[in-house]
N, C-alpha and C positions, 0 to 999 in steps of 0.2 A: 725525338723530343717527347718527354713524358707527358701524359695527359693528366691535368689537374683533377682532383676529385671534385664532384659537384658540390655546390653550396646550396643547402636546403633552406627553404623559407621557414623562419621561426614562427611558431604560433603566437599571436597577440591580438589585441582588440582591433587593430587596423586591418586584419585579414578579411573581415566581413564589412559590407557596406549596405545600409538600409536602402531599399529600392523605392522609387516614387510611388506614392499611394499604397504602400505595402500592406498596412493593416487593413485598409478597406478591401483590397484584393483578396487577402487571406480570408477575411470574414465572409465575403461573397462566395469564395471557393468552398469553404467549409459548409455554408448554407446549401449550396448546390449538392454537395456530397450527402448532406442530411436528407434532402428531398429524394435523392436516388436510393439511399438506404431504406427509406419508408416505402418507395415504389417496389423495391426488391422484396421487402417483407410481405407486402400485399400479394406479390406474384407467387412467392414460394411458401407463404405462411411460416417463414423462418427467417431470422435475421442473419445476413451474411456480411462478410468484409466488403468494404467499398473498393478494394483492390486485392487481387490475388485471392479471389473468393473460392476458386475450385482447387482442391488439393489432389495430388496424384500419389503421394506417399508420405509416410511419417516415420522417420528413422531415428534409431538410437545409435550413437557413436561416441567418438572421443576427439578432442582437439589436442594434438601434441605440439607444444610450442618448442621450436628448435633451440638447442643450446648454443651458447657462445655467439649470439647475435651481436653485430657491431652496435655502437652507441646509438646511432640514428634509427636503428630498427628495434632495439631493446627498450621499448617505450610502453607505458600503460600496462595493459594485460600481457604484453609480450616482453616485459622486462626480465622475466626469469623463465627458465625452462621448466615447464609443468605440463601435466596432463589433466584435462578437464572433461567431464561428461558433457555431451551435447544432445539436443533434440533438433532434428532437421526436418523442415516441412517443404516439400516440393509442390509447386503450384503453377497455374497459368495466370497471366497478368490481369485480365479484366475483373471488374467488380460485379460479375454476373456468372452464373453457372450455365455455360453454354456447351455446345458440342465440341469435342476435340478436333473436329474437322475444320474449325476456325483456326487459322494460323495466328499465334500470338507469342509474345515473349514468355519465357518461363522464369520461375522464381525459385531461389534457394534461401530460405530463412533459417538462420542458425541461432539457437539459443544456448549459450554457454552457461553451465550451472556450477556453483561453488566459487564464484568470483568474490573475493573479499574487498572491503572498502566501501565507503559511502558512494551512492549512485547519484546521477545527475538530477533526476526528477525529485522534487521535494517530498512527494508522497511515497517514494520508493527508495529512500536513502538506505534502508536496512535490507533491501533485497539482495540476492546473491546471483543475479543473472546479468549477462551482457549479451545483447542481440546484435547480429549483423544481418541486414536484409540485402540480398544480392539478386541481380536480374541478368538474363542472358543477352545483355547489350551493354556496351561500355558507357553509354551516355543516356540522358533523358532528353528526347527530342524537343520537348518543351522545357527548356532548362532554367527559366527564371519564373518568378511568380506571375508576371503579366501573361506570358504565353501559356503557363500552366493553368491559370484562371480561365483563359479563353478556351483551352482544350477541354477543361472540365465541363463547361457549359455545353459544348458540342457532344460530349459523352452522355450528358444527361438527356439530350434529344435523341441520340442514337439508341439509348436503352429502350425507347418506346417503339422502335421499329421491329418488325417481325424477325425472328431468329433466322428464317430462311434467307432474308435479305442480308443479314450480317454474314452468314456463311458464303453467300454469293460474292459479297464485297471482298471477303478474305481470299477467295479463290481467284478472283480477277486480279487483285493486287499481287498475289504470289506469282501468277503467270506473267504479268507485266514486268515484275522485277526480274524474273529469269530472263526475259527478252532484253531488258536493259543491260544486265550483266553480260549477256552474250555479245553485245556490240560495244562493250567497254564503258558503258555509262553507269553512273552511280544510281542504284535503286533508291526510291523514296519510301522510307519506313515510317509508319505512324506511331504515336506514343505507345500503343498497346501491342504493336507488332503485326497487324494484318499485312500480308505480303512477305513476312519473314518465313523462310523455308521451314518445313517440318523436320528440322534436325533432331537427332536423338537427344532427348533432354539430359541423359546421363553423360553425353559427350560434349555438352556445352561448357563454356567458361562463364562463370557468374561474376558480376561486377557490382560494386557499391554505387556506381554511376555518379552520385554526388560525393563531395569531399567531406572529410571529417577531421577533427583534431586527432593527431597521432602523438600524444604526449607533448613534447616540445616542438613538434613539427606539424605539417598538414599533409594528408595523404588520401588516396583512394585504395581500396583493396579488391582483390579478386580471388576466386577459388577455381583452380584449373584442374582438369583430369590429370591424375598423377600415376595411378596404378595402370598396368598395361591393358587390363580389360576395358577400362573406360577411355583410355587414350585411343583404343581401337575404334571407338564410337564417334570420335571427333569428325564432324562434317558428314556423317552418315545420315542421309535422308530416309525418313520412315513413311511408309504408306499408311496414312491414318484412315481407317475404314469404318470406325464407329465412334460413338459418343465418348467412350472411356478407354481409348487406345493407350493413352499415357499411363493411366493407373495400371492397366494390365501389364505393360512393359516393365514398370518399376517393380511390381509384385513378382513377376516371373524372374527378373534379374536377381533380386535380393533373396529369393527363396533358396538359391544354390550358391551364391557367391557374395563377397563383400566388394568394397571399392575404397579408393583413397583419392582425395582432392588436396592439392597444395594451396595454402593461403599465401598470397603475395601482396606486398605493399608497394605502391608507387608514390614516392614523396615529391611534393611540389618544390620546384626549383625557381619558378618565375611566375608571379601572379598574373602577368599579362598573357603569356602563352598557355598557362595552366590555371585558368580562372576558378575562383571559388563560387562566384555569384552567377555563373552561367554553366549549368551542368550539361548543356548540349554540346560543349566543346570537349572533344576527346584529348586528353593530355598526351603529348607526343612521347612515345616510348623511346625514341632516339635521344630525347632530352633527359628523360628520367625513366629507366627501365623498371619493370616490376621486379621486386627482390623477395626471395622466399623467407617466410617468417614462421611457418608451421604447416601442419597437415591435418586434415579431417580423415579419420580412420573409421570406416563403417563396416561392421561385420554382416554376414548373412543373417537374415531375420524375416519375420512376417511383417511386411512393410505397410499394410493397410487393413488391419483388423477393424471390425466395427467399433471396438472400444477406443482404439487409437484415433480413428477418424473423428469421433465425437470429442475426444480430449483435445485434439489439435485444432479442430474447426470451431468448437463452441466454448471451450474452457480457456485455452491458451490465447494470449495475444503476443504478437511479434511487433516490436516497435524500436526503431533505431535509437530512440531516446531512453530505452532500457539500457543504460550504459554508465560506465565510469565517466567522470568529468573529463578524463584524459582522452576520451573517444567521442566527444560531443559532435553530432552532425553540424555541418556548416552550410551557409548559403541560404538564399531566400526560399528555395524549394523546401529545404529542411525546416526553416522557421515556420513555414505553412504546415508541414507535416506534424509538428508537435501539437498543434491545435486539432488538426484533422484526425490524427490517430486517437486522441483522447475522446473526441466526440463519437467517432465510429465505434470504438471499443465499448464505451459506456452504453450506447444504444444497443449494440449486439448482445451484450451480456444481460442487459435489462429485459429485452424482449424474449430472450431464450431462457430466462430464469436461471442463469448460471453465475456462480461466484466469480469475482475477479481476483485472481491470485496468481502469483509467480511460483513456479516449482522451486523447492529447496533441495531436492534430491532426484536423481535420475529414476529412482524406483517409482516415482509418481507417474511415469509414462506407462500406460498399460501395455501388456504384451499383445 
């Protein structure tokens, strides 16, 4: 008996649902982030991001959109086969610059340049960038605004504890989770990843975690190792011996070779089993598998020059709402992010006396 093709959920106003006390929770969350931003500025005498503050590499590459995609995949940016220049920033999840000995989720932020059409944010309608923010975990453990709000208040308290305590917490969590895995129990991973194994960050698969509009549909996306050299790093644990191990690994790797990652879309087929409003729920792959839509091609290069570091950390901002309306982020977590990212970016650029601007050409990325 032939298997019927899946029916994908159509994007519409009914896809999202406002959560109880949502605006108050968002405002309190953003206020907590603001206090944490100011605390970190006083600590470092330099304003940093309130998430993914520590970068490990800044890469120039290209996004190749695959030709002849079927209708359900040929949406928005992916409607036509094209090649775009991209800037990729690799990072660790916390909003603090700590030692790499702390186990955390990793991030891959992709800024696509040269994207035509009006953008979603009113003050950015004429920009030519589309951002995708991806993390090395398929879900946000605190997947709605209430749990995210509560987690943010805990993170604000944790930031005031000594770094040695944070490293110890990370080590204990990682050892405990290995023990749980050994006896077949599910490990408990916190929102920023303490307890997450030190897997090679270039062998990780990176996920949007939350859902977003995918043209006429609703989707999540991922970037998975595609070339043989990074596929060989999948699941490889790294001995993290000093504060900047990840930067050194990225620089050494790209000094002599390039890499490719495949972009894949997972389309929503059922809002009950694949919710938009709870990003802590992993969408079942057996119900809707990830489907290839393009690839990131990254050549060999100097991945972390001083000029690149300053440009990526102080000048650039990566924001999921730097997007075409066809790729607007969805869900209460993302409705919080639109306020949080604006407040954080405004503070960071003001305190570091840097202009707020979006690149219009890849040549703006320093060598």
